[in-house]
VEXVEX-798826 format. One record per residue (C-alpha): x, y, z; residue in one letter; residue number from 0. Coordinates in steps of 0.02 Angstrom, whole numbers, always signed. Layout:
// VEXVEX-798826
X, Y, Z, A, NUM
...
***
This chain:
// VEXVEX-798826
-2988, -7489, +2136, M, 0
-2831, -7482, +2243, R, 1
-2719, -7477, +2091, I, 2
-2778, -7305, +2035, L, 3
-2732, -7215, +2199, P, 4
-2564, -7305, +2201, L, 5
-2530, -7254, +2021, A, 6
-2575, -7074, +2059, I, 7
-2465, -7073, +2215, A, 8
-2318, -7147, +2117, F, 9
-2343, -7022, +1977, S, 10
-2344, -6875, +2097, L, 11
-2191, -6941, +2190, T, 12
-2090, -6963, +2029, S, 13
-2143, -6791, +1968, T, 14
-2091, -6711, +2132, L, 15
-1925, -6803, +2129, A, 16
-1886, -6735, +1956, V, 17
-1943, -6560, +2007, A, 18
-1834, -6565, +2163, A, 19
-1682, -6607, +2057, D, 20
-1724, -6483, +1918, A, 21
-1599, -6355, +1981, T, 22
-1452, -6476, +1988, D, 23
-1394, -6461, +1805, P, 24
-1427, -6273, +1808, V, 25
-1325, -6252, +1968, K, 26
-1179, -6340, +1885, E, 27
-1189, -6234, +1727, V, 28
-1201, -6075, +1830, M, 29
-1054, -6126, +1940, K, 30
-943, -6146, +1785, V, 31
-1009, -5983, +1714, T, 32
-979, -5891, +1878, E, 33
-803, -5963, +1893, D, 34
-763, -5912, +1714, N, 35
-808, -5731, +1747, W, 36
-728, -5722, +1920, N, 37
-549, -5721, +1858, T, 38
-448, -5694, +1702, V, 39
-306, -5798, +1773, D, 40
-384, -5970, +1751, S, 41
-422, -6064, +1592, E, 42
-598, -6045, +1523, W, 43
-708, -6197, +1556, K, 44
-838, -6241, +1426, Y, 45
-1012, -6287, +1484, I, 46
-1027, -6390, +1325, F, 47
-873, -6501, +1345, D, 48
-910, -6684, +1304, A, 49
-938, -6737, +1485, D, 50
-1049, -6590, +1533, S, 51
-1148, -6601, +1372, L, 52
-1186, -6785, +1402, K, 53
-1228, -6767, +1588, R, 54
-1319, -6600, +1596, L, 55
-1411, -6581, +1430, F, 56
-1552, -6674, +1343, S, 57
-1526, -6786, +1193, K, 58
-1616, -6657, +1085, R, 59
-1497, -6521, +1145, F, 60
-1346, -6635, +1118, Q, 61
-1401, -6673, +940, T, 62
-1427, -6489, +899, A, 63
-1257, -6448, +973, Y, 64
-1169, -6586, +874, A, 65
-1243, -6520, +712, E, 66
-1202, -6338, +753, A, 67
-1025, -6386, +805, A, 68
-992, -6435, +624, K, 69
-992, -6246, +594, H, 70
-875, -6183, +731, P, 71
-868, -5997, +770, A, 72
-678, -6009, +763, Y, 73
-545, -6129, +698, E, 74
-493, -6270, +813, T, 75
-312, -6325, +833, E, 76
-348, -6508, +797, N, 77
-472, -6483, +654, N, 78
-610, -6563, +759, Q, 79
-783, -6488, +767, P, 80
-772, -6336, +879, G, 81
-889, -6233, +984, D, 82
-1021, -6153, +873, P, 83
-1031, -6000, +985, F, 84
-906, -5858, +990, G, 85
-971, -5799, +1158, Y, 86
-1029, -5859, +1328, D, 87
-1202, -5931, +1300, V, 88
-1268, -5899, +1475, V, 89
-1217, -5715, +1485, T, 90
-1240, -5690, +1297, A, 91
-1076, -5593, +1291, S, 92
-891, -5598, +1258, Q, 93
-857, -5470, +1394, D, 94
-917, -5449, +1570, G, 95
-877, -5433, +1753, C, 96
-883, -5560, +1894, P, 97
-1065, -5611, +1913, L, 98
-1153, -5546, +2068, Q, 99
-1321, -5568, +2153, D, 100
-1356, -5735, +2069, I, 101
-1532, -5794, +2110, K, 102
-1625, -5949, +2053, M, 103
-1811, -5987, +2053, T, 104
-1912, -6131, +1983, T, 105
-2087, -6142, +1912, A, 106
-2179, -6289, +1837, P, 107
-2208, -6271, +1652, G, 108
-2310, -6364, +1523, A, 109
-2273, -6540, +1462, N, 110
-2159, -6589, +1606, G, 111
-2041, -6442, +1583, V, 112
-1978, -6351, +1738, T, 113
-1930, -6170, +1708, D, 114
-1774, -6130, +1809, V, 115
-1748, -5942, +1803, T, 116
-1580, -5869, +1847, V, 117
-1550, -5683, +1871, T, 118
-1383, -5597, +1901, F, 119
-1288, -5436, +1883, K, 120
-1154, -5456, +1751, Q, 121
-1090, -5278, +1728, W, 122
-1046, -5225, +1906, T, 123
-870, -5169, +1855, C, 124
-938, -5040, +1732, V, 125
-944, -4858, +1788, D, 126
-1114, -4818, +1709, D, 127
-1242, -4840, +1851, A, 128
-1383, -4894, +1735, Q, 129
-1278, -5032, +1658, I, 130
-1195, -5077, +1823, K, 131
-1362, -5110, +1908, D, 132
-1444, -5200, +1762, S, 133
-1508, -5376, +1793, I, 134
-1480, -5515, +1667, S, 135
-1612, -5651, +1658, E, 136
-1591, -5827, +1588, V, 137
-1719, -5967, +1583, H, 138
-1671, -6150, +1578, F, 139
-1799, -6277, +1519, D, 140
-1767, -6431, +1626, V, 141
-1846, -6599, +1586, I, 142
-1834, -6774, +1655, G, 143
-1743, -6893, +1538, E, 144
-1676, -7067, +1577, D, 145
-1717, -7040, +1761, G, 146
-1624, -6876, +1785, K, 147
-1653, -6691, +1762, S, 148
-1570, -6616, +1608, V, 149
-1571, -6448, +1520, I, 150
-1673, -6451, +1359, D, 151
-1652, -6268, +1308, D, 152
-1583, -6103, +1369, I, 153
-1674, -5938, +1343, H, 154
-1592, -5769, +1371, R, 155
-1711, -5625, +1399, V, 156
-1673, -5458, +1316, A, 157
-1796, -5315, +1300, E, 158
-1937, -5428, +1360, G, 159
-1905, -5559, +1225, E, 160
-1842, -5737, +1253, K, 161
-1727, -5819, +1128, D, 162
-1687, -6004, +1112, S, 163
-1512, -6078, +1108, V, 164
-1582, -6235, +1024, V, 165
-1656, -6129, +884, E, 166
-1491, -6035, +870, E, 167
-1397, -6200, +853, M, 168
-1520, -6260, +721, Q, 169
-1489, -6099, +623, S, 170
-1300, -6119, +639, I, 171
-1315, -6300, +577, A, 172
-1407, -6235, +423, K, 173
-1267, -6112, +391, G, 174
-1374, -5961, +434, E, 175
***
């Protein structure tokens, strides 16, 4: 009879440990994204370079990216698979301003997924007040895999609708 309470306590502890770390991969992705938009003087850093992809993203995401990368958005100098996106995936744009008012919240989701929501202002350098004050919203699905928190999908919200970067990569891999 003692085993059941111990098993429940262990389960809750491991779930809380994963939840507490759920923001770690998102914080790293957002730091790179923020740095990229803060200056035009430095070289662009890719959130999907080999190291980041392996450390911060799930195996499912990595597989989808590898397949999509066979259809790069632009030609690479070394004829290796390139980035399948011709834009910044987090901001969903090729243009923008330094990100401001970045906020992050977490919420438990279904099936062990933690929803890490990030909001920010991305157009603060634009003169149009409505655009300047607009808030961008991105959701990161974070799961526990091999004992660490990793990003399993990214969803940008536009006009109340969420998209899926994994689904986009699957479409790119199909040549769509």
